[in-house]
C-alpha positions as CSV (number, residue, x, y, z in Angstrom):
1,M,-62.2,4.3,-40.7
2,K,-59.5,5.0,-38.2
3,S,-58.0,2.1,-36.3
4,K,-57.8,2.4,-32.6
5,T,-54.3,2.7,-31.0
6,K,-53.9,0.3,-28.2
7,A,-52.1,1.9,-25.1
8,F,-50.6,0.3,-22.1
9,T,-52.8,0.0,-19.1
10,L,-51.5,1.3,-15.8
11,I,-51.2,-2.3,-14.5
12,E,-49.2,-3.3,-17.6
13,L,-46.9,-0.3,-17.1
14,L,-46.3,-1.1,-13.5
15,V,-45.5,-4.7,-14.3
16,V,-42.8,-3.5,-16.8
17,I,-41.4,-1.1,-14.3
18,S,-41.3,-3.8,-11.7
19,I,-39.5,-6.2,-14.0
20,I,-36.9,-3.6,-14.9
21,A,-36.3,-2.8,-11.3
22,L,-35.9,-6.5,-10.5
23,L,-33.4,-7.0,-13.3
24,M,-31.4,-4.0,-12.0
25,A,-31.5,-5.3,-8.5
26,I,-30.0,-8.6,-9.8
27,M,-27.5,-7.0,-12.1
28,M,-26.1,-4.2,-9.9
29,P,-24.2,-6.4,-7.5
30,A,-22.6,-8.3,-10.4
31,L,-21.7,-5.0,-12.1
32,S,-20.2,-3.6,-8.9
33,K,-18.1,-6.7,-8.3
34,A,-16.8,-6.6,-11.9
35,R,-15.9,-2.9,-11.5
36,E,-14.0,-3.6,-8.3
37,Q,-12.2,-6.5,-9.9
38,A,-11.2,-4.3,-12.8
39,K,-9.7,-1.8,-10.3
40,K,-7.8,-4.5,-8.6
41,I,-6.4,-5.6,-12.0
42,V,-5.4,-2.1,-13.0
43,C,-3.8,-1.6,-9.5
44,G,-1.7,-4.7,-10.0
45,S,-0.6,-3.5,-13.4
46,K,0.5,-0.2,-12.1
47,Q,2.4,-1.8,-9.1
48,K,4.1,-4.0,-11.6
49,Q,5.4,-0.9,-13.5
50,W,7.0,0.2,-10.2
51,A,8.6,-3.2,-9.6
52,L,10.0,-3.3,-13.1
53,A,11.4,0.3,-12.6
54,L,13.0,-0.8,-9.3
55,N,14.8,-3.6,-11.0
56,A,15.8,-1.3,-13.9
57,Y,17.2,1.1,-11.4
58,A,19.3,-1.6,-9.7
59,A,20.6,-2.8,-13.1
60,S,21.9,0.7,-13.8
61,N,23.2,1.3,-10.3
62,N,25.5,-1.5,-9.3
63,D,22.7,-3.7,-8.0
64,E,21.7,-1.2,-5.4
65,V,18.1,-0.7,-4.2
66,V,16.8,2.8,-4.6
67,G,17.0,4.7,-1.4
68,F,13.9,6.0,0.5
69,T,15.5,9.4,0.0
70,D,18.7,10.6,-1.6
71,R,19.8,12.5,1.6
72,P,19.6,12.2,5.3
73,Y,16.3,12.9,7.1
74,R,17.8,15.7,9.1
75,S,18.7,17.7,6.0
76,N,16.0,19.6,4.2
77,K,13.5,16.8,3.6
78,N,11.2,18.8,1.4
79,T,14.0,19.2,-1.3
80,A,15.0,15.6,-1.1
81,L,14.4,13.2,-3.9
82,F,12.3,10.3,-2.5
83,W,12.0,6.8,-4.0
84,A,9.3,7.7,-6.4
85,N,11.2,10.7,-7.7
86,L,14.3,8.5,-8.2
87,L,12.4,5.8,-10.1
88,A,10.5,8.4,-12.3
89,P,12.9,8.2,-15.2
90,Y,12.3,4.4,-15.4
91,L,8.6,5.1,-15.8
92,S,9.0,7.5,-18.7
93,D,8.4,10.4,-16.3
94,S,10.8,13.3,-16.2
95,G,10.6,13.4,-12.4
96,S,10.5,17.2,-12.6
97,I,10.4,18.7,-9.1
98,G,9.3,22.1,-7.8
99,D,10.1,23.6,-4.5
100,N,9.2,20.3,-2.6
101,F,9.4,16.7,-3.4
102,Y,5.6,16.4,-3.4
103,D,5.5,18.9,-6.2
104,S,7.2,16.5,-8.6
105,S,5.5,15.2,-11.7
106,V,5.4,11.6,-10.5
107,W,4.6,12.0,-6.8
108,L,0.8,12.7,-7.2
109,S,0.6,11.2,-10.7
110,D,-2.0,8.6,-11.7
111,V,0.8,5.9,-11.9
112,R,1.2,6.1,-8.1
113,R,-2.5,6.2,-7.3
114,C,-4.5,3.1,-6.7
115,P,-7.8,3.0,-8.7
116,S,-9.6,2.2,-5.5
117,A,-8.7,5.6,-4.1
118,R,-11.4,7.9,-2.9
119,K,-11.3,11.6,-2.6
120,R,-10.6,12.9,0.9
121,P,-12.8,15.4,2.6
122,T,-11.5,18.9,1.8
123,D,-10.4,19.5,5.3
124,Q,-8.2,16.4,5.2
125,V,-6.3,17.2,2.0
126,N,-2.6,18.2,2.5
127,T,0.1,19.1,0.1
128,W,2.1,15.9,0.1
129,T,-0.7,13.3,0.0
130,G,-3.0,15.0,-2.4
131,E,-6.8,14.8,-2.6
132,Y,-7.0,10.9,-2.6
133,D,-6.6,8.4,0.1
134,T,-4.7,5.4,-1.5
135,W,-1.2,5.6,-3.0
136,F,1.5,3.1,-3.5
137,G,4.0,3.1,-0.7
138,V,7.2,1.2,0.0
139,H,8.1,-1.1,3.0
140,F,9.9,1.2,5.3
141,G,11.9,-0.2,8.2
142,L,13.6,2.7,10.1
143,G,17.0,1.7,8.7
144,S,19.8,-0.5,9.7
145,K,19.9,0.7,13.3
146,G,16.2,0.4,13.9
147,G,16.4,2.3,17.1
148,S,18.3,-0.5,18.9
149,G,21.9,0.2,17.9
150,D,22.4,-2.9,15.8
151,T,23.2,-2.9,12.1
152,T,21.0,-5.5,10.6
153,I,18.7,-4.0,8.0
154,S,15.2,-5.4,8.6
155,A,13.2,-3.7,5.8
156,P,14.5,-2.5,2.4
157,F,13.8,1.3,2.7
158,F,15.4,3.7,5.1
159,Y,17.0,7.1,5.4
160,P,20.7,7.3,4.3
161,E,22.0,8.2,7.8
162,D,20.6,4.9,9.1
163,A,22.7,2.8,6.8
164,D,26.1,1.8,8.4
165,K,27.0,-0.1,5.2
166,N,26.9,0.5,1.5
167,N,23.5,0.8,0.0
168,L,21.4,-2.4,0.1
169,K,22.0,-4.7,-2.8
170,I,18.9,-6.2,-4.5
171,S,20.7,-9.5,-4.8
172,T,20.7,-9.8,-1.0
173,I,16.9,-9.7,-1.0
174,R,14.7,-12.8,-1.3
175,G,12.9,-11.3,-4.3
176,A,10.0,-13.6,-4.8
177,T,8.7,-13.1,-1.2
178,A,10.0,-9.7,-0.2
179,M,7.5,-6.8,-0.3
180,F,8.4,-3.7,-2.3
181,V,5.1,-1.7,-2.5
182,L,1.5,-2.0,-1.4
183,D,-1.5,0.3,-1.0
184,T,-1.0,3.0,1.7
185,W,-2.4,6.2,2.9
186,V,0.8,8.1,2.1
187,S,4.1,6.8,0.5
188,Y,5.3,4.1,2.9
189,V,4.2,1.4,5.3
190,Y,6.1,1.2,8.6
191,S,7.5,-2.2,9.1
192,P,5.6,-4.0,11.8
193,T,8.7,-6.1,12.5
194,Y,9.6,-3.5,15.0
195,A,7.6,-3.7,18.3
196,N,6.9,0.0,18.2
197,Y,5.4,-0.3,14.6
198,K,2.9,-3.0,14.9
199,F,0.0,-3.7,12.7
200,D,-3.0,-1.5,12.3
201,F,-6.3,-2.3,10.7
202,H,-8.3,-0.8,7.8
203,F,-10.6,2.1,8.6
204,A,-13.8,1.4,6.9
205,D,-15.0,5.1,6.9
206,G,-11.9,6.4,5.2
207,S,-11.5,9.1,7.7
208,S,-7.8,10.0,8.0
209,T,-8.4,12.7,10.5
210,R,-10.1,10.2,12.8
211,I,-7.2,7.8,12.4
212,R,-4.4,10.3,13.0
213,N,-6.0,11.8,16.0
214,S,-6.8,8.6,17.8
215,N,-4.3,6.0,16.5
216,R,-7.1,3.4,17.2
217,S,-8.6,0.9,15.0
218,L,-12.4,1.0,14.3
219,L,-12.6,-2.7,14.3
220,S,-13.7,-4.1,17.6
221,G,-11.3,-6.1,19.7
222,H,-8.1,-4.4,18.5
223,P,-8.2,-0.9,19.9
224,D,-4.5,-0.4,20.7
225,R,-2.6,-1.4,17.7
226,P,-0.5,1.5,16.4
227,Y,-1.2,2.9,13.0
228,N,1.5,2.2,10.3
229,E,0.0,3.8,7.2
230,A,-1.3,0.7,5.4
231,K,-4.6,0.2,3.5
232,P,-4.9,-3.6,3.8
233,L,-8.5,-3.8,2.6
234,S,-8.2,-1.6,-0.4
235,H,-9.5,-4.3,-2.7
236,G,-12.3,-6.2,-0.9
237,N,-10.7,-8.7,1.5
238,G,-7.1,-7.7,0.8
239,T,-4.6,-5.7,-1.1
240,N,-2.1,-6.1,-4.0
241,V,1.6,-6.4,-3.2
242,A,4.4,-5.9,-5.6
243,L,7.5,-8.1,-4.8
244,F,11.1,-7.4,-5.5
245,D,11.4,-9.9,-8.3
246,G,8.9,-7.9,-10.3
247,H,5.7,-9.9,-9.9
248,V,2.5,-8.8,-8.1
249,E,0.4,-10.9,-5.7
250,F,-3.0,-10.4,-4.1
251,A,-2.7,-10.8,-0.3
252,E,-5.7,-11.5,1.8
253,Y,-6.1,-9.4,4.9
254,S,-6.2,-12.4,7.3
255,D,-3.0,-13.8,5.8
256,L,-0.8,-10.7,5.4
257,W,-1.7,-9.4,8.9
258,E,-1.4,-12.6,10.9
259,V,0.7,-12.3,14.0
260,T,2.0,-14.6,16.7
261,P,0.7,-14.4,20.3
262,R,3.7,-12.1,21.0
263,G,2.8,-9.8,18.0
264,M,5.4,-11.0,15.5
265,P,4.4,-10.8,11.8
266,V,4.0,-14.2,10.2
267,H,3.7,-13.5,6.5
268,S,7.0,-13.9,4.5
269,F,6.3,-10.6,2.6
270,W,7.4,-8.6,5.7
271,Y,11.0,-10.2,5.7
272,M,13.4,-9.3,2.9
273,N,15.8,-12.1,3.9
274,D,16.6,-14.6,6.6
275,A,18.7,-12.1,8.6
276,A,15.8,-9.7,8.9
277,K,13.5,-12.6,10.0
278,A,16.1,-13.7,12.7
279,K,16.4,-10.2,14.0
280,T,12.6,-9.8,14.2
281,R,12.3,-13.1,16.1
282,A,14.9,-11.9,18.6
283,I,12.9,-8.8,19.2
284,Y,9.5,-10.5,19.7
285,G,10.9,-13.6,21.2
286,A,10.1,-17.3,20.9
287,P,8.0,-19.3,20.3
288,Y,7.4,-18.7,16.6
289,T,4.0,-20.3,16.5
290,P,1.3,-18.5,14.5
291,T,-2.0,-18.8,16.4
292,Y,-3.8,-15.5,15.7
293,K,-5.4,-14.3,12.5
294,P,-7.5,-11.1,12.3
């Protein structure tokens, strides 16, 4: 006599499906958070490689910080060697370059791309930024003249024609608090220590065309802050920052982008030494009292 095979009833099947759906709803946020945390860790590890390469370069080049480029801006910029190209040998990269600096093996390589990067829309991809929207960029400060005629270097990266002195020595930089690289749209972050290059805020929709055409923040209350190429919310509520002494820190958006009522940056990462801070204070004026956070 054949035994009867017991099958699931429709109600039992629906109960099982409901339980699975509930478990997925509970687990997905945790999995997503873990995935983003992993991206932040990998990003920090990559940034540390660049920081160590920077120090290795200085050790081999009379304590000098690698230049933003190896030649003046007014020369053929496309054939210049930029900072990433100059540090490539210290990252076990050949640094091989084609007709332009952005054709080099390191410029658009994975080691310079943040894991949080998203693909740009096809109509926004250009030759020197590639198809992704988040790259490691250096702290760029317009050079020793800074548009004001003085010779105090306010940020560690600048074009050679802006330097009235010898190349910047890494020993003159307060390494544990001076910013080397962070997440950017391109390959640099304009220093907000100049009044004309103030802070900008994260663009949640990732639309670079919208940013470049309008120069306006999508966050309410701050419509007129100029764009300076940063991605300050690349990892949740902040971004990784590699410092000159070789270590990497996570900087929360509200801390890294704090300014005084006159617009002066507060966070120490923006100042490579006391001279740079004093110069910036003179530009923005007293009092130096941080009362605003984004």
